[in-house]
VEXKE-601024 format. One record per residue: x negated, y, z negated of N, C-alpha, C, O, CB in turn; residue in three letters. Coordinates in steps of 0.1 Angstrom, whole numbers, padded with zeros to 4 digits, always signed. Glycine has a CB too. Layout:
BEGIN
XYZXYZXYZXYZXYZAla;...
//
This chain:
BEGIN
-0077-0067+0052-0078-0052+0052-0094-0051+0048-0098-0056+0038-0067-0043+0041Met;-0101-0045+0056-0114-0042+0057-0116-0029+0046-0110-0018+0047-0119-0038+0072Asp;-0124-0033+0035-0125-0020+0024-0140-0017+0023-0144-0010+0013-0117-0024+0007Thr;-0149-0022+0033-0164-0020+0031-0167-0006+0038-0175+0001+0033-0174-0033+0039Thr;-0161-0002+0048-0166+0010+0054-0156+0021+0050-0144+0017+0047-0168+0010+0069Ala;-0158+0034+0050-0150+0044+0049-0153+0057+0056-0165+0060+0057-0149+0046+0038Ser;-0143+0064+0061-0146+0074+0068-0151+0086+0060-0147+0086+0048-0135+0077+0077Ala;-0157+0096+0065-0161+0108+0057-0150+0117+0059-0147+0121+0070-0175+0115+0061Lys;-0143+0120+0048-0132+0130+0048-0137+0144+0041-0145+0144+0031-0118+0124+0040Leu;-0133+0153+0047-0135+0166+0039-0121+0171+0033-0111+0164+0033-0142+0178+0050Asp;-0122+0183+0028-0111+0189+0021-0100+0191+0031-0089+0188+0027-0114+0202+0014Asp;-0101+0195+0044-0090+0195+0053-0084+0181+0056-0072+0180+0057-0096+0202+0065Val;-0092+0173+0057-0086+0159+0060-0077+0154+0047-0065+0149+0048-0100+0147+0062Asp;-0083+0156+0036-0075+0152+0023-0063+0160+0022-0053+0155+0018-0082+0154+0010Trp;-0063+0175+0025-0051+0182+0027-0039+0177+0036-0028+0175+0032-0055+0195+0032Ser;-0045+0174+0048-0034+0166+0057-0029+0154+0050-0017+0153+0050-0041+0161+0071Ile;-0038+0145+0045-0031+0133+0040-0023+0136+0029-0012+0131+0029-0041+0123+0035Leu;-0026+0146+0019-0017+0151+0008-0003+0154+0014+0007+0150+0008-0024+0163+0002Ala;-0002+0162+0024+0010+0168+0029+0017+0155+0037+0029+0154+0037+0006+0181+0038His;+0010+0147+0044+0019+0135+0051+0024+0127+0039+0034+0120+0040+0010+0124+0062Leu;+0015+0126+0026+0022+0116+0016+0035+0123+0011+0044+0115+0007+0012+0113+0003Arg;+0036+0136+0011+0049+0141+0007+0059+0141+0019+0071+0141+0016+0048+0154+0001Glu;+0054+0142+0031+0066+0141+0042+0060+0136+0055+0054+0145+0062+0074+0157+0045Asp;+0060+0123+0058+0053+0117+0069+0058+0121+0082+0053+0118+0093+0053+0102+0068Gly;+0070+0130+0081+0077+0132+0094+0074+0147+0097+0080+0152+0106+0092+0128+0094Arg;+0066+0154+0089+0063+0170+0088+0060+0172+0104+0052+0165+0110+0049+0174+0077Ile;+0066+0182+0109+0061+0186+0122+0046+0192+0124+0042+0199+0115+0069+0196+0127Pro;+0040+0189+0133+0025+0192+0135+0024+0207+0133+0014+0211+0126+0019+0187+0149Met;+0032+0216+0138+0030+0230+0134+0032+0234+0122+0025+0243+0117+0036+0239+0140Ala;+0041+0227+0114+0043+0230+0099+0032+0224+0092+0028+0230+0081+0057+0225+0093Ser;+0027+0214+0096+0013+0208+0088+0003+0216+0091-0004+0219+0081+0009+0193+0093Leu;+0000+0220+0103-0012+0230+0106-0010+0243+0095-0019+0247+0089-0011+0236+0124Ala;+0003+0247+0094+0005+0260+0087+0000+0258+0072-0006+0266+0066+0020+0265+0087Asp;+0005+0246+0068+0005+0243+0052-0012+0242+0051-0017+0248+0042+0014+0228+0047Lys;-0018+0234+0059-0032+0233+0057-0041+0244+0060-0052+0245+0055-0035+0222+0064Val;-0035+0253+0069-0043+0263+0071-0053+0263+0082-0064+0268+0081-0048+0265+0061Gly;-0048+0255+0092-0056+0253+0106-0047+0254+0117-0035+0254+0116-0064+0239+0107Ile;-0054+0255+0128-0047+0256+0140-0039+0244+0146-0042+0233+0142-0056+0261+0149Ser;-0029+0245+0154-0023+0232+0157-0033+0224+0167-0032+0212+0166-0008+0234+0164Arg;-0039+0229+0173-0050+0222+0181-0060+0214+0170-0062+0201+0170-0060+0235+0190Ala;-0064+0221+0163-0073+0216+0152-0065+0204+0144-0071+0194+0141-0078+0228+0142Thr;-0053+0206+0140-0046+0196+0134-0042+0184+0143-0041+0173+0138-0034+0203+0128Cys;-0038+0185+0156-0038+0173+0164-0053+0166+0165-0055+0154+0166-0032+0177+0178Tyr;-0063+0174+0166-0076+0167+0166-0080+0159+0155-0085+0148+0156-0086+0176+0167Ala;-0077+0166+0143-0078+0158+0129-0070+0146+0129-0075+0135+0128-0073+0167+0115Arg;-0060+0147+0131-0049+0136+0131-0053+0124+0139-0053+0112+0134-0036+0140+0136Met;-0058+0129+0153-0063+0117+0161-0075+0112+0155-0077+0099+0156-0065+0121+0175Glu;-0085+0119+0149-0096+0114+0143-0094+0105+0132-0101+0094+0131-0102+0125+0139Arg;-0085+0109+0122-0079+0100+0113-0073+0089+0118-0074+0079+0111-0070+0107+0106Leu;-0067+0088+0128-0060+0076+0134-0071+0066+0139-0072+0055+0135-0050+0081+0147Arg;-0079+0072+0148-0088+0063+0155-0100+0058+0146-0106+0048+0149-0094+0071+0166Thr;-0103+0065+0134-0110+0060+0122-0105+0050+0116-0113+0042+0110-0112+0070+0113Ser;-0092+0047+0117-0087+0037+0107-0080+0043+0093-0073+0036+0086-0098+0028+0104Gly;-0082+0055+0092-0077+0063+0079-0060+0061+0080-0054+0054+0072-0082+0082+0079Val;-0054+0067+0091-0041+0066+0092-0040+0053+0101-0045+0051+0112-0036+0079+0098Leu;-0032+0045+0094-0028+0032+0101-0013+0031+0107-0010+0021+0113-0030+0022+0092Gln;-0006+0042+0106+0007+0043+0111+0015+0050+0103+0011+0057+0094+0012+0031+0114Gly;+0029+0050+0106+0040+0058+0099+0050+0047+0096+0054+0040+0105+0046+0070+0107Phe;+0054+0046+0083+0067+0039+0081+0077+0046+0072+0074+0056+0066+0064+0026+0076Thr;+0087+0040+0071+0097+0046+0062+0096+0041+0047+0094+0029+0045+0111+0043+0067Ala;+0097+0049+0039+0096+0044+0024+0111+0041+0021+0120+0049+0024+0090+0057+0011Arg;+0113+0028+0016+0125+0024+0013+0127+0021-0002+0119+0015-0009+0127+0011+0021Val;+0139+0026-0008+0141+0023-0023+0145+0008-0024+0156+0004-0018+0152+0034-0031Asn;+0138+0001-0030+0140-0012-0029+0152-0017-0037+0159-0026-0033+0129-0019-0034Ala;+0156-0011-0048+0167-0013-0054+0179-0009-0049+0189-0015-0051+0166-0008-0065Ala;+0180+0003-0041+0191+0007-0033+0193-0002-0022+0205-0003-0018+0189+0019-0028Ala;+0183-0008-0017+0183-0016-0004+0189-0031-0010+0193-0039-0002+0167-0017+0006Ala;+0188-0033-0022+0193-0046-0026+0182-0055-0032+0186-0065-0037+0199-0052-0015Gly;+0170-0051-0031+0159-0059-0037+0153-0053-0049+0141-0050-0050+0149-0060-0027Asn;+0162-0052-0059+0158-0045-0071+0149-0053-0082+0144-0047-0091+0170-0041-0078Gly;+0149-0066-0081+0139-0073-0090+0125-0077-0083+0123-0083-0073+0146-0086-0095Leu;+0116-0069-0092+0103-0069-0088+0095-0078-0098+0098-0077-0110+0097-0054-0087Ala;+0087-0086-0094+0078-0093-0101+0064-0094-0096+0062-0093-0084+0082-0104-0102Ala;+0055-0096-0105+0040-0098-0102+0037-0112-0106+0039-0116-0117+0031-0088-0110Phe;+0031-0119-0097+0027-0132-0099+0012-0133-0100+0006-0130-0090+0032-0141-0088Ile;+0006-0138-0111-0007-0142-0108-0009-0155-0107-0004-0164-0114-0015-0139-0117Leu;-0018-0158-0097-0020-0172-0091-0035-0177-0092-0045-0171-0088-0015-0171-0075Ile;-0034-0189-0098-0049-0195-0100-0047-0206-0088-0039-0215-0088-0052-0203-0118Ser;-0057-0204-0081-0058-0213-0068-0069-0221-0068-0078-0219-0076-0058-0205-0054Gly;-0070-0230-0059-0081-0236-0055-0092-0227-0048-0090-0223-0036-0077-0247-0047Gln;-0104-0225-0054-0112-0214-0050-0116-0215-0036-0118-0206-0029-0123-0212-0059Gln;-0119-0228-0031-0124-0229-0017-0113-0231-0008-0115-0236+0003-0134-0241-0015His;-0102-0227-0011-0089-0228-0002-0081-0215-0003-0069-0215-0001-0078-0241-0006Arg;-0087-0205-0006-0080-0191-0010-0077-0186+0005-0067-0178+0005-0090-0180-0020Trp;-0082-0188+0013-0078-0182+0028-0065-0189+0033-0056-0183+0040-0092-0184+0040Arg;-0065-0201+0031-0053-0209+0035-0041-0205+0026-0030-0205+0030-0055-0224+0034Glu;-0044-0202+0015-0034-0199+0004-0028-0185+0009-0016-0184+0011-0042-0197-0013Leu;-0036-0176+0011-0032-0161+0014-0025-0163+0028-0015-0155+0030-0046-0149+0015Thr;-0029-0172+0037-0021-0172+0049-0006-0177+0048+0003-0173+0055-0029-0180+0058Glu;-0005-0184+0039+0008-0193+0032+0017-0182+0028+0028-0180+0032+0004-0203+0018Lys;+0009-0173+0019+0016-0163+0012+0022-0152+0020+0032-0146+0018+0008-0157+0002Leu;+0014-0150+0032+0019-0140+0042+0032-0144+0048+0039-0136+0053+0008-0138+0053Ala;+0034-0158+0047+0046-0162+0055+0061-0163+0047+0071-0169+0050+0043-0175+0061Glu;+0058-0156+0035+0070-0158+0024+0075-0143+0026+0068-0133+0024+0063-0161+0005Ile;+0087-0142+0031+0092-0126+0033+0094-0118+0021+0092-0106+0021+0106-0126+0040Pro;+0096-0125+0009+0096-0117-0003+0084-0113-0008+0084-0105-0017+0103-0123-0013Glu;+0073-0117-0005+0058-0112-0008+0058-0098-0003+0059-0097+0009+0047-0122+0000Val;+0055-0087-0011+0053-0075-0006+0038-0072-0006+0034-0066+0004+0060-0065-0014Glu;+0031-0075-0015+0017-0071-0018+0011-0085-0023+0016-0094-0030+0016-0057-0030Tyr;-0002-0086-0019-0012-0097-0024-0025-0092-0023-0029-0086-0013-0013-0111-0015Cys;-0034-0093-0034-0046-0090-0034-0055-0102-0041-0050-0109-0049-0048-0077-0041Ala;-0067-0104-0037-0077-0113-0043-0082-0105-0057-0088-0094-0055-0089-0116-0032Val;-0082-0109-0067-0087-0104-0079-0098-0110-0086-0101-0121-0083-0077-0103-0087Val;-0104-0102-0096-0114-0110-0106-0107-0113-0118-0096-0108-0121-0128-0102-0109Thr;-0114-0120-0126-0109-0125-0139-0104-0137-0139-0108-0145-0131-0100-0117-0144Gly;-0093-0141-0148-0088-0155-0150-0081-0162-0138-0080-0174-0135-0078-0155-0163Glu;-0075-0151-0130-0066-0156-0120-0073-0153-0107-0083-0145-0108-0052-0149-0122Phe;-0069-0157-0095-0075-0155-0083-0068-0146-0073-0075-0140-0064-0076-0166-0077Asp;-0055-0145-0075-0045-0136-0068-0035-0130-0075-0030-0136-0084-0039-0144-0058Leu;-0032-0117-0072-0019-0111-0077-0009-0108-0067-0012-0101-0057-0021-0099-0085Ile;+0002-0113-0068+0011-0111-0057+0025-0104-0062+0030-0107-0073+0014-0126-0050Val;+0029-0095-0055+0041-0087-0058+0053-0092-0051+0052-0091-0039+0038-0073-0056Gln;+0063-0096-0057+0075-0101-0050+0087-0093-0053+0090-0088-0065+0077-0115-0053Val;+0095-0091-0043+0107-0085-0045+0120-0095-0040+0119-0101-0030+0107-0071-0036Arg;+0129-0095-0047+0141-0102-0043+0153-0094-0049+0152-0083-0055+0140-0118-0049Thr;+0164-0101-0045+0179-0095-0049+0185-0102-0061+0195-0097-0066+0190-0098-0036Asp;+0178-0113-0067+0183-0118-0077+0173-0127-0084+0163-0128-0078+0195-0125-0073Asp;+0175-0135-0096+0168-0143-0103+0165-0156-0096+0154-0161-0095+0173-0144-0114Ile;+0177-0161-0091+0177-0174-0084+0168-0175-0071+0163-0185-0068+0191-0176-0080Gln;+0168-0163-0064+0159-0161-0052+0144-0162-0057+0136-0169-0050+0162-0146-0046Thr;+0141-0155-0069+0127-0152-0073+0122-0167-0080+0111-0171-0079+0127-0139-0084Leu;+0133-0175-0087+0130-0190-0090+0126-0198-0077+0115-0204-0078+0143-0196-0095Arg;+0134-0198-0067+0131-0204-0056+0119-0200-0050+0112-0210-0046+0142-0203-0047His;+0113-0189-0048+0099-0186-0044+0090-0191-0052+0080-0197-0046+0097-0173-0043Val;+0090-0189-0067+0081-0196-0076+0080-0211-0076+0070-0218-0074+0084-0193-0088Ile;+0092-0215-0079+0092-0230-0081+0092-0238-0069+0087-0249-0069+0103-0234-0090Leu;+0098-0234-0058+0100-0241-0046+0090-0239-0034+0087-0247-0025+0114-0239-0042Glu;+0085-0225-0034+0075-0222-0024+0061-0223-0030+0053-0230-0025+0078-0209-0018Arg;+0059-0214-0041+0044-0211-0045+0040-0227-0052+0030-0233-0049+0042-0196-0058Leu;+0048-0231-0061+0044-0244-0068+0042-0256-0060+0036-0266-0064+0053-0247-0079Glu;+0046-0254-0049+0048-0266-0039+0035-0266-0031+0031-0276-0025+0063-0265-0029Glu;+0029-0254-0029+0015-0254-0023+0006-0261-0030+0005-0259-0042+0010-0242-0020Met;-0002-0269-0023-0013-0276-0030-0023-0268-0034-0030-0271-0043-0018-0286-0022Glu;-0026-0257-0028-0035-0246-0030-0033-0239-0043-0043-0232-0048-0034-0237-0019Glu;-0021-0240-0048-0018-0232-0061-0022-0242-0072-0019-0254-0071-0002-0228-0062Val;-0030-0237-0082-0031-0245-0095-0021-0242-0106-0015-0251-0112-0043-0243-0100Arg;-0019-0229-0107-0008-0224-0117-0005-0208-0115-0012-0200-0109-0014-0226-0133Ser;+0006-0205-0121+0010-0191-0118+0016-0186-0132+0022-0193-0140+0021-0190-0106Thr;+0014-0174-0133+0021-0166-0145+0028-0154-0137+0023-0147-0128+0008-0160-0157Val;+0041-0152-0142+0050-0144-0138+0053-0132-0147+0057-0134-0159+0060-0151-0135Thr;+0052-0120-0142+0054-0109-0150+0065-0099-0144+0063-0093-0134+0041-0102-0152Ile;+0075-0097-0150+0087-0087-0143+0084-0075-0147+0079-0071-0157+0102-0090-0147Phe;+0087-0068-0137+0087-0051-0139+0101-0048-0143+0111-0051-0136+0082-0041-0125Ala;+0099-0042-0154+0112-0037-0162+0116-0023-0153+0128-0021-0150+0109-0033-0180Leu;+0108-0016-0151+0109-0001-0146+0097+0002-0137+0085+0000-0141+0110+0010-0160Asp;+0099+0007-0126+0090+0013-0116+0088+0027-0118+0097+0034-0114+0093+0011-0102Glu;+0077+0032-0126+0076+0046-0129+0069+0054-0121+0071+0067-0122+0071+0048-0139Val;+0060+0049-0113+0049+0056-0104+0050+0047-0090+0047+0034-0091+0033+0057-0112Ile;+0052+0052-0080+0052+0045-0066+0048+0055-0057+0056+0063-0052+0066+0038-0062Asp;+0035+0055-0055+0027+0064-0044+0025+0055-0032+0024+0043-0033+0012+0070-0049Arg;+0026+0061-0019+0023+0053-0008+0007+0052-0007+0002+0044+0000+0030+0058+0007Pro;+0000+0061-0013-0015+0060-0015-0019+0070-0023-0011+0080-0026-0023+0061-0002Tyr;-0032+0069-0029-0038+0076-0040-0046+0087-0033-0052+0085-0023-0047+0067-0050Val;-0046+0099-0039-0055+0110-0035-0065+0111-0046-0062+0109-0058-0047+0123-0033Leu;-0077+0114-0041-0088+0117-0053-0083+0131-0060-0075+0140-0055-0106+0120-0046Pro;-0089+0130-0072-0087+0143-0080-0090+0155-0074-0100+0156-0067-0096+0144-0092Ala;-0082+0167-0073-0086+0176-0069-0080+0179-0053-0082+0189-0046-0099+0176-0071Gly;-0074+0168-0048-0069+0169-0034-0055+0169-0033-0049+0159-0027-0076+0159-0025His;-0048+0178-0039-0034+0177-0039-0029+0185-0026-0036+0183-0016-0028+0185-0054Gly;-0018+0194-0025-0012+0198-0015-0015+0214-0013-0008+0221-0005+0001+0194-0016Val;-0025+0218-0020-0028+0232-0021-0034+0236-0006-0041+0227+0000-0039+0236-0033Glu;-0032+0249+0000-0039+0251+0013-0055+0250+0011-0060+0253+0000-0035+0266+0020Pro;-0062+0247+0023-0076+0245+0020-0082+0257+0025-0078+0262+0036-0082+0232+0026Val;-0093+0263+0017-0099+0277+0020-0110+0272+0030-0118+0263+0027-0106+0285+0005Ala;-0108+0278+0044-0117+0273+0054-0128+0286+0055-0126+0298+0056-0109+0268+0069Ile;-0140+0280+0054-0151+0289+0053-0151+0296+0066-0149+0289+0076-0165+0283+0049Pro;-0154+0310+0068-0156+0316+0080-0171+0317+0084-0179+0318+0075-0149+0330+0079Thr;-0174+0316+0097-0188+0315+0102-0192+0330+0106-0203+0332+0111-0190+0303+0114Ile;
//
């Protein structure tokens, strides 16, 4: 994921993103009404957000516990520095890995894993991760309760309020 470039978003764009965060299946006419713009403008804005890479697609949000993957753990990985690309490629092949980021500090990667039980988590850690020659060590942290789960974060002041469009 490239994080070096960012699109220039205005208050209308942020309002669109805020409403989509609440309901990704909102009809275009309703979205336009809520944001305070015409449908044509809303379509154009959505297309610009898509082509600029801000909107990467639409997916279903699944309650992991209800779907049977209620055990969440974060695994801090210390790896061989010169082989981190190989390691991330191998991590991408593990279906239980939900998230992975290269981090600063004592560890090199943080990985979020979801499984249905402790035996599966044990298998992922001891038989998948620890067997990788790129992994030097791991520390596992269990999530006891997931209290905030946002699909993406909005900057302060960019909630779902209608945007005041200046008149010319």
